[in-house]
C-alpha positions as MATLAB code, in Angstrom:
seq = 'MRRILILVCIAAQVLVLGVMAGEREFILSTGERIRLRTTPIDPRDPFRGDFVRLRYEISFVALGQIRADVRDHAKEKGYPVYAVLRKGEQELYHLDYLTDERPGQGIYLRGRVSNDWRVARGGGAVAVKYGIEQLFVEQGRGKDIERRRGTRNGLQVPMEVEVAVSPGGTAVIRDFRWSGLGMSLKMLRFHRRNRNTNLDEVTEPLSPKLEISLQNVSDVPLMVADPGNHCGFHLETTVRVTRQYRPVYEGCRDIRPYGDDFIELAPGEAYTVSLDLSEPRWHLSVDGHTGEIGRYANNDSFRIVYRAPTPALAIAGDRAWKGKLPSSAFTAFRVLD';
ca = [
     168.357 -185.977   78.121;
     166.301 -186.691   75.023;
     163.569 -184.361   76.248;
     166.133 -181.606   76.801;
     167.490 -182.042   73.256;
     163.977 -181.791   71.822;
     163.328 -178.609   73.789;
     166.648 -177.142   72.652;
     165.815 -177.901   68.993;
     162.377 -176.304   69.346;
     163.891 -173.241   71.022;
     166.495 -172.947   68.272;
     163.815 -173.068   65.586;
     161.751 -170.417   67.370;
     164.869 -168.248   67.708;
     165.662 -168.548   63.996;
     162.087 -167.638   63.069;
     162.224 -164.712   65.475;
     165.459 -163.437   63.959;
     164.024 -163.764   60.437;
     160.850 -161.934   61.444;
     162.878 -159.227   63.128;
     165.077 -158.764   60.053;
     161.977 -158.546   57.862;
     160.392 -155.864   60.056;
     163.661 -153.915   60.169;
     163.905 -153.905   56.375;
     160.251 -152.881   56.055;
     160.817 -149.880   58.312;
     164.262 -148.767   57.120;
     164.749 -150.146   53.597;
     164.704 -148.148   50.367;
     161.229 -148.289   48.824;
     160.960 -149.099   45.138;
     158.301 -150.447   42.762;
     158.653 -153.398   40.392;
     156.233 -154.480   37.668;
     154.981 -158.043   37.740;
     152.216 -160.346   36.587;
     150.410 -162.459   39.222;
     149.757 -166.117   38.447;
     148.120 -169.106   40.157;
     146.684 -167.332   43.229;
     145.773 -170.273   45.482;
     147.487 -172.890   47.583;
     145.165 -174.964   49.811;
     147.915 -175.653   52.329;
     149.210 -172.102   52.784;
     146.116 -169.938   52.381;
     145.560 -167.350   49.719;
     148.626 -165.921   48.043;
     149.601 -164.619   44.651;
     152.656 -166.056   42.959;
     154.594 -163.282   41.273;
     156.752 -163.212   38.184;
     158.592 -159.953   37.645;
     159.974 -158.270   34.565;
     163.391 -158.903   36.127;
     162.695 -162.615   36.728;
     164.094 -163.474   33.278;
     167.304 -161.743   32.259;
     168.546 -161.728   28.669;
     172.172 -162.729   28.163;
     172.900 -159.255   26.799;
     172.207 -157.806   30.269;
     174.624 -160.138   32.061;
     178.052 -159.144   33.369;
     180.989 -160.793   35.126;
     180.827 -164.624   35.312;
     177.051 -165.099   35.461;
     176.931 -166.571   31.947;
     179.163 -169.454   33.073;
     176.704 -170.278   35.878;
     173.445 -169.597   34.009;
     172.117 -173.109   34.662;
     173.531 -173.506   38.162;
     170.518 -173.416   40.487;
     171.152 -171.330   43.598;
     174.094 -169.385   42.179;
     174.102 -165.928   43.882;
     173.599 -162.883   41.662;
     172.754 -159.184   41.997;
     170.214 -157.335   39.844;
     171.290 -153.699   39.502;
     168.257 -151.475   38.957;
     167.551 -148.058   37.460;
     164.541 -145.830   37.974;
     162.161 -145.241   35.072;
     158.734 -143.708   34.482;
     155.747 -144.241   36.788;
     158.196 -144.612   39.711;
     159.026 -148.102   38.453;
     162.480 -149.645   38.599;
     163.864 -151.745   35.752;
     166.884 -153.979   35.334;
     170.121 -152.317   34.283;
     172.267 -155.457   34.405;
     172.813 -158.720   36.296;
     176.146 -159.532   37.925;
     177.682 -161.907   40.452;
     179.840 -159.144   41.917;
     178.206 -157.205   44.734;
     177.743 -153.584   43.582;
     179.361 -150.855   45.615;
     176.495 -148.389   45.163;
     173.029 -147.906   43.756;
     169.838 -149.930   44.191;
     170.188 -153.668   43.639;
     168.443 -156.905   44.603;
     170.197 -160.040   45.788;
     168.900 -163.144   44.036;
     169.717 -166.685   43.014;
     169.654 -168.438   39.675;
     166.676 -170.765   39.337;
     165.680 -173.494   36.915;
     162.690 -172.485   34.820;
     161.245 -174.335   31.848;
     160.459 -171.027   30.110;
     164.154 -170.367   29.492;
     165.545 -173.913   29.542;
     164.865 -174.650   25.870;
     166.093 -171.444   24.267;
     169.069 -170.826   26.501;
     168.895 -167.112   25.719;
     168.200 -165.950   29.271;
     168.797 -166.581   32.951;
     165.936 -167.154   35.403;
     166.368 -165.499   38.804;
     164.412 -165.539   42.074;
     164.689 -162.750   44.643;
     162.654 -164.107   47.564;
     159.671 -161.868   46.747;
     157.793 -164.278   44.487;
     154.825 -164.751   46.835;
     152.390 -162.112   48.040;
     150.132 -163.371   50.823;
     146.668 -161.819   50.914;
     143.545 -162.068   53.040;
     141.485 -165.228   52.679;
     139.359 -164.961   49.541;
     141.278 -162.079   47.935;
     143.427 -164.306   45.716;
     140.655 -164.910   43.207;
     139.757 -161.219   43.185;
     143.333 -160.334   42.284;
     143.385 -163.002   39.595;
     140.246 -161.524   38.019;
     141.692 -158.010   38.128;
     144.941 -159.205   36.545;
     143.009 -160.600   33.574;
     143.241 -163.574   31.234;
     145.347 -164.658   28.303;
     142.733 -163.653   25.731;
     141.369 -160.620   27.574;
     142.446 -157.386   29.180;
     145.554 -157.719   31.362;
     146.400 -155.137   34.029;
     149.958 -155.185   35.391;
     150.513 -155.293   39.140;
     153.171 -152.933   40.471;
     154.679 -154.233   43.703;
     156.266 -151.961   46.311;
     159.241 -153.552   48.043;
     161.654 -152.389   50.729;
     165.322 -153.082   49.946;
     168.116 -153.354   52.504;
     171.642 -151.999   51.807;
     172.683 -155.602   51.118;
     170.014 -156.148   48.474;
     167.465 -158.166   50.489;
     163.927 -157.265   49.405;
     160.640 -157.532   51.330;
     157.188 -156.870   49.854;
     155.362 -153.908   51.390;
     152.281 -153.357   49.203;
     151.049 -153.273   45.620;
     149.053 -151.124   43.245;
     147.571 -151.587   39.772;
     148.767 -149.896   36.603;
     146.404 -147.213   35.326;
     146.624 -148.647   31.816;
     145.823 -152.213   30.764;
     146.385 -153.979   27.447;
     144.668 -156.784   25.572;
     145.930 -158.753   22.574;
     143.815 -160.791   20.196;
     145.116 -162.792   17.249;
     142.744 -161.995   14.375;
     144.622 -164.098   11.836;
     147.459 -166.578   11.738;
     148.735 -169.005    9.118;
     148.010 -172.664    9.779;
     150.888 -174.772    8.579;
     152.997 -177.748    9.549;
     156.575 -178.910    9.100;
     155.827 -180.089    5.564;
     154.608 -176.698    4.356;
     156.766 -175.154    1.620;
     156.821 -171.498    2.656;
     158.051 -170.409   -0.769;
     154.793 -171.634   -2.271;
     152.543 -169.903    0.264;
     150.865 -166.799   -1.161;
     148.921 -165.563    1.873;
     150.542 -163.717    4.826;
     152.655 -165.881    7.115;
     152.563 -163.545   10.113;
     149.621 -162.881   12.419;
     147.273 -159.932   12.391;
     146.753 -158.585   15.895;
     144.187 -156.431   17.622;
     145.726 -154.393   20.439;
     143.669 -152.395   22.929;
     144.904 -149.929   25.540;
     142.278 -149.385   28.242;
     142.192 -146.793   30.984;
     141.528 -148.804   34.144;
     142.124 -145.878   36.495;
     139.544 -143.427   37.838;
     141.033 -140.373   36.091;
     141.447 -139.452   32.382;
     144.682 -140.631   30.753;
     146.391 -139.561   27.539;
     148.173 -141.944   25.160;
     149.918 -141.072   21.903;
     150.238 -143.061   18.685;
     151.933 -140.999   15.943;
     152.805 -141.932   12.380;
     152.422 -145.545   11.290;
     151.458 -146.733   14.784;
     154.816 -145.563   16.080;
     153.531 -145.747   19.642;
     153.786 -149.541   19.314;
     156.906 -151.651   18.880;
     157.548 -155.325   18.095;
     160.082 -156.712   20.574;
     161.481 -160.161   21.255;
     161.111 -161.889   24.610;
     164.096 -163.337   26.458;
     163.102 -166.771   25.163;
     164.237 -166.237   21.563;
     167.111 -168.286   20.181;
     168.363 -165.758   17.604;
     169.070 -162.050   17.350;
     166.325 -160.014   15.647;
     166.711 -156.403   14.569;
     163.963 -153.987   13.467;
     164.475 -152.498   10.005;
     161.645 -149.971    9.745;
     162.936 -146.405   10.129;
     159.689 -144.493    9.628;
     159.299 -143.886   13.356;
     162.692 -142.323   13.838;
     162.429 -138.842   15.375;
     158.691 -138.685   14.702;
     156.707 -136.274   16.875;
     153.026 -136.635   17.793;
     150.538 -133.841   17.142;
     146.794 -133.297   16.784;
     144.889 -136.557   16.422;
     147.967 -138.521   17.503;
     146.926 -137.782   21.092;
     144.088 -139.931   22.404;
     142.450 -139.018   25.696;
     140.862 -141.994   27.419;
     138.144 -141.513   29.990;
     138.026 -144.088   32.822;
     137.023 -147.410   31.248;
     137.602 -146.190   27.679;
     139.931 -148.033   25.267;
     142.032 -147.223   22.204;
     142.130 -150.139   19.752;
     144.400 -150.685   16.741;
     144.867 -153.475   14.202;
     148.474 -154.440   13.435;
     149.237 -156.674   10.447;
     152.682 -158.117   11.167;
     153.068 -159.263    7.558;
     153.460 -155.625    6.458;
     156.985 -154.160    5.989;
     156.402 -151.871    8.986;
     156.918 -154.908   11.250;
     159.625 -156.801    9.351;
     162.757 -157.866   11.228;
     166.263 -158.790   10.196;
     167.680 -162.118   11.408;
     170.651 -164.224   10.276;
     171.189 -162.001    7.243;
     167.565 -162.224    6.086;
     164.829 -159.624    6.339;
     161.143 -160.399    6.357;
     158.024 -161.079    8.378;
     158.317 -163.083   11.597;
     156.079 -165.853   10.232;
     158.798 -166.823    7.777;
     161.835 -166.813   10.029;
     160.748 -166.885   13.657;
     159.362 -170.428   13.991;
     158.542 -170.761   17.710;
     160.433 -167.692   18.916;
     158.208 -165.368   20.935;
     157.500 -161.646   20.772;
     155.536 -158.872   22.436;
     153.897 -155.698   21.214;
     155.073 -152.912   23.501;
     153.333 -149.557   23.832;
     155.960 -146.949   24.592;
     154.831 -143.392   25.272;
     156.663 -141.135   22.773;
     158.984 -138.827   24.721;
     157.746 -135.549   23.154;
     154.198 -136.495   24.123;
     155.081 -136.504   27.801;
     155.900 -132.793   27.859;
     152.919 -131.789   25.706;
     150.267 -133.800   27.558;
     151.721 -133.118   31.012;
     150.231 -134.950   33.985;
     147.472 -136.473   31.857;
     149.973 -138.545   29.863;
     150.499 -142.189   30.738;
     154.277 -142.517   30.935;
     156.531 -145.498   30.448;
     156.058 -148.698   28.460;
     153.492 -151.481   28.590;
     154.130 -154.951   27.085;
     151.461 -157.242   25.667;
     151.116 -160.960   26.229;
     153.870 -162.981   24.599;
     153.010 -164.643   21.291;
     154.547 -166.638   18.489;
     153.566 -166.469   14.823;
     150.900 -169.077   15.599;
     149.492 -168.530   19.100;
     149.297 -166.383   22.257;
     151.480 -167.704   25.097;
     150.501 -165.816   28.263;
];
């Protein structure tokens, strides 16, 4: 009898695995194909072979993008949610909003709330997993992918993952490609201070000076545009901030690129700019105060985002790199990722 029970248990496990494999293959062949941007991290596991762990743009959701009752369950691990997506440039899909009510139409992913230290302290976001956080690769390819992805202080090239999505929101990874444009961020200057520093007595800039490079990592020429006072670049908060920041500079409003504002990059060529975040161009408003992030932000984190100006897309045509590209996250004192 005991032997029969063991055989039944083994058969049941094989059946479950077979059903799961069959469902996966069905979704791969019939599901809606979309692309999501992600950054690969930690590409090796000695017990499971080579794989790349993936963290998507939609892995952390700001509270402002949450609907229904998700906010009440933001720290409840395993709570079911749905990420409703919208299509953007470069055939990439981005988050529209997160809800716990199953959508009646559109493209969406079914996920579950997860505990993540990156959002635990600030409480300004919800961490979500969608079952597509691991990409298995051939033995030895993990390190190659890690090198292509880049390092914290060097050029980083986003991975764009193709997934198949079932009508119920289950996603399965199909393939991946690399973005044609990479970005690097270097902190040229930052103010060294401690909790005893009286900021009102400091005369030098409190915010960092950054060097940002956009590099064409494709095999064809690409066009980027940076009009006005570096209006191709924007200072944005990450989901890990604890307060609401608002840009105050209006010099980029309705600005149109022309002439030297267009930069054509041959394969391997880079466009590099220096951004001094202590200048009024980059000041933000928070809690009724306006100033540089080094005075008010403390350990809140930010990104520089290159966003292709809309008029440039029509002028440059197919040569233009479309969409937006975020830098590594940073605080006023250091680079985070």
